[in-house]
C-alpha positions in Angstrom: -26.7 21.3 -15.7 -23.3 20.3 -17.1 -21.5 17.7 -14.9 -18.0 17.3 -15.9 -16.7 13.5 -16.5 -14.1 12.7 -13.5 -10.6 12.4 -14.9 -10.1 8.9 -16.2 -13.5 8.2 -17.6 -14.0 8.6 -21.1 -16.8 11.1 -21.6 -19.9 9.5 -22.9 -18.5 5.8 -22.8 -17.5 5.2 -19.1 -14.5 3.8 -19.8 -11.1 4.0 -18.1 -8.1 5.9 -20.0 -4.8 4.6 -19.6 -2.3 7.2 -17.7 -5.3 8.9 -16.0 -4.4 10.5 -13.0 -6.0 10.0 -9.8 -5.3 11.3 -6.4 -3.1 8.7 -4.3 -4.6 6.2 -2.3 -4.1 5.6 1.6 -4.4 2.5 2.8 -7.5 2.2 5.4 -6.6 1.7 8.8 -8.9 0.2 11.5 -8.7 1.5 15.2 -9.2 -1.0 18.1 -9.8 1.4 21.3 -11.0 -1.1 24.3 -10.9 0.3 28.3 -11.4 -2.8 30.3 -11.6 -2.3 34.0 -9.9 -4.8 36.4 -9.3 -5.3 40.4 -5.9 -7.4 40.3 -2.9 -6.1 42.2 -0.5 -4.5 39.5 1.8 -7.5 39.8 -0.6 -9.6 39.4 -2.2 -7.8 36.1 1.1 -7.4 34.5 1.8 -11.5 34.8 -1.7 -12.0 33.0 -0.5 -9.5 30.5 2.9 -11.1 30.1 0.9 -14.3 29.5 -1.2 -12.8 26.7 2.0 -11.1 24.9 3.6 -14.9 25.2 0.1 -16.5 23.3 0.4 -13.5 20.8 4.0 -14.0 19.9 3.4 -17.9 20.0 0.1 -17.2 17.8 0.9 -14.5 15.7 4.7 -13.9 15.8 4.0 -10.3 17.2 6.8 -8.7 18.7 6.1 -7.6 22.3 8.1 -4.9 24.3 7.7 -3.3 27.9 8.0 0.4 28.3 7.0 1.1 32.0 3.4 -0.2 32.2 2.6 -0.4 28.8 3.1 -3.2 26.6 3.7 -2.6 22.9 3.2 -5.1 20.3 3.7 -5.1 16.5 3.9 -7.3 13.5 3.0 -6.6 9.7 -0.6 -4.9 9.8 -1.0 -4.9 13.2 0.3 -2.2 15.6 -0.8 -1.7 19.4 -0.5 -1.4 22.8 -1.9 -2.6 26.2 -1.3 0.6 29.0 -2.1 -1.0 32.6 -3.2 1.4 35.0 -4.5 0.5 38.9 -8.2 -0.2 37.7 -8.2 -0.4 34.2 -6.5 -2.0 31.0 -6.4 0.3 27.7 -6.1 -1.8 24.7 -5.5 0.1 21.6 -4.3 -1.1 18.2 -4.3 0.3 14.4 -5.1 -2.7 11.9 -3.6 -2.7 8.3 -5.6 -3.2 5.1 -5.8 -6.5 5.1 -6.5 -7.0 8.6 -8.9 -4.4 8.7 -11.9 -6.3 7.3 -11.3 -8.8 10.6 -11.7 -5.9 12.9 -15.0 -7.2 14.6 -13.9 -10.7 15.1 -10.7 -9.8 16.3 -12.1 -7.4 19.0 -14.5 -9.6 19.8 -11.8 -11.8 20.7 -9.5 -9.5 22.7 -12.7 -8.9 24.9 -13.1 -12.6 25.2 -9.5 -12.8 26.5 -9.6 -9.9 28.7 -12.6 -11.2 30.6 -11.1 -14.5 31.0 -7.8 -13.2 32.4 -9.1 -10.0 34.5 -12.9 -10.7 35.2 -13.5 -12.3 38.8 
C-alpha cells in the first residue's frame, strides 16, 4: 500500500516545505443555543432583558439593539440575539475563534443569569 505524503511535508523526513499550499483554514465558530421558559408578562420580561443588555454593554462593550421582540448583541468575537416570546426566551450566539474556547463557561453564565432573572 502506497500512502502519499500530504502536501507541504517532505517525503520521508516529515519536515515542512516552505511555499506548500494547504486548503484555506476557516475560523472555528462555537454555537450557543438556549431555550429558557418564563412566566412573566411580556413588558416585564422585556425590562429584564434590557437590564441584561445594559450589563453586557457595561462589562463587555456589547452593542445591543432591539428589532421587535428580538434583542441583537454584538462585539468583536460575539454575534447573538435574545428572542422574547410569551412563554420562552431563545438565546443564540456565535462565538469567534478566541471565545470558542470559553463556550462552556459562557453558556453556564448565560443560564445562571436567565435563571436569576426569569425563574420565580
